[in-house]
C-alpha positions, 0 to 999 in steps of 0.5 A: 500500500502506497501512502503519504505521511502529512501533517497540519501543525504537527497533527499527523495522519497517514493518507491513502488514495483509495482510487489506487489502493484497496483498503478492506479494514480501515479501522484495523489499518488505522490502529496499525499504522498509527502505532508510534512504536510498531507502525508508521506513527500518526494520529490516524488514517485519512482515506482520499477517494472519488466523491459521489456527493453533488459538487464535490471533487473528492471524499475524505474519511478519517479514522482515529488512532484507536480505529474509530471513525471521525466526522471531520478533521480541520488539519486533515482537510487542509492536507487532503487539499494539498495531496489532491492539488500537488498530485494533480488529482484535481485543479479546482480552487476552491476544492470541494471535499466531501466529509461526514460534516458535509461538503466543505470548500478549501481555498488553497495557495501555493508556496515558493516551491510551487506546491500548496503551502496554505489552505483556508477552509470554510468549516461550516456553521457551528452547531450548538444544540445538545442533540447535535453533539450529542450531549445528554446532560441532566436538566438540559433539553435536546434543543438547548445550547450549552454555553458557559454552563456550570461545571464545578469542582465536585463535577470534576471530582466525579468525572475523574473518579469515574475515569479511574484517574489518580489525579485529584482536583488540587490542580484546579486552583493553580490552573485558574480553571473557570467553573464552566463548560461550553459545547460546540459541534463543528461536525464533531463534538468539542468541550471548551474550558478556560484557564489562567495557566495551561501548564497546570492542567494535567492533560492526560487525566483531565482530557480523558475524563471529560472525553469519556464523561457519561454526558457524551455517549459518542465521547468528545474532544476536550480543549483547555484555553488560555486567553492572551488577548481579545484576539489571541489564545493558547490551546491544548487539546485532548482529541477523542480517539487519539489523546493529546495532539499537536493541533486540532483544526475543528477544535480551534474553530470551536474555541473561536465560537466559544470565545465569542459566545462567552465574551472572551474574544473577538470574531477574528482570532489567532489560536496558538497550539503546541504545533503552531498557529491557526487563524480563525474567523467567525464573521456572522453569528449564524454563518460559517467559521473559517480556518486558515493554516499550513499543510506539510508533506513529510514523506511517501512510503509503502506499507505491506499490511492486509491490502491489495491493489485494486478499486477503491472502497 
């Protein structure tokens, strides 16, 4: 199986063209190739193939490192655009890409070397109703929005205990954790928390506890955000199915929305992630979020596992 390894701000995936390669078990393959000790090493697997959706040029499917299928990946979709354009599989600008979020438009720009370097993606309109995440929260109706909802120290204590974490809640005060949670869906679900000090947050314990909280039957992506100014934040992410990641494009988009709704930030925002910075904008209250960032090719290779040449999925 021929593949490319690519990343958006360090959020790395293995990319396979299903018009050239037959993938019989993508969930199993995702687990194998993502293993950073015994595989290639990645946050997951992204399959690129022909689209049957009206107006779309290609389709992408995303499988996390644990084999679960995701609805969307903001860093991944930028790399899909780079893969398709750099290899002359399409020439359209914007490139329209079918995802489980719907068909999204990716406007690309070439760098000095002639290859795609930066991509702006119309991430679509954020969904705020609990039913769309989905979230099942006592006292919250399916159609309700969860914006700055109280999530106190006892709630954290219960979440950490349920997850079996050995970390207690003593980190909450040093981190300056605001006792609230905001939920945003960008085609996949996100929980946003605001802190004064990211360094004081025990990401593995806190992220995993919220990811698998009983409120979220399909799990959730978790983001801790430190405000630097009204137009700039720092973000750390615990990604559903993959753990701590260098960057999350849908998550940064959700942070932009949460910042506006909670009055923390402006509608244009720079989000500094461990892997680098993304530019976000949410121009209209009921409109799309736009995300701009780089896409980087690392290397091409071959993987000799449970695949054969032939038709696509």
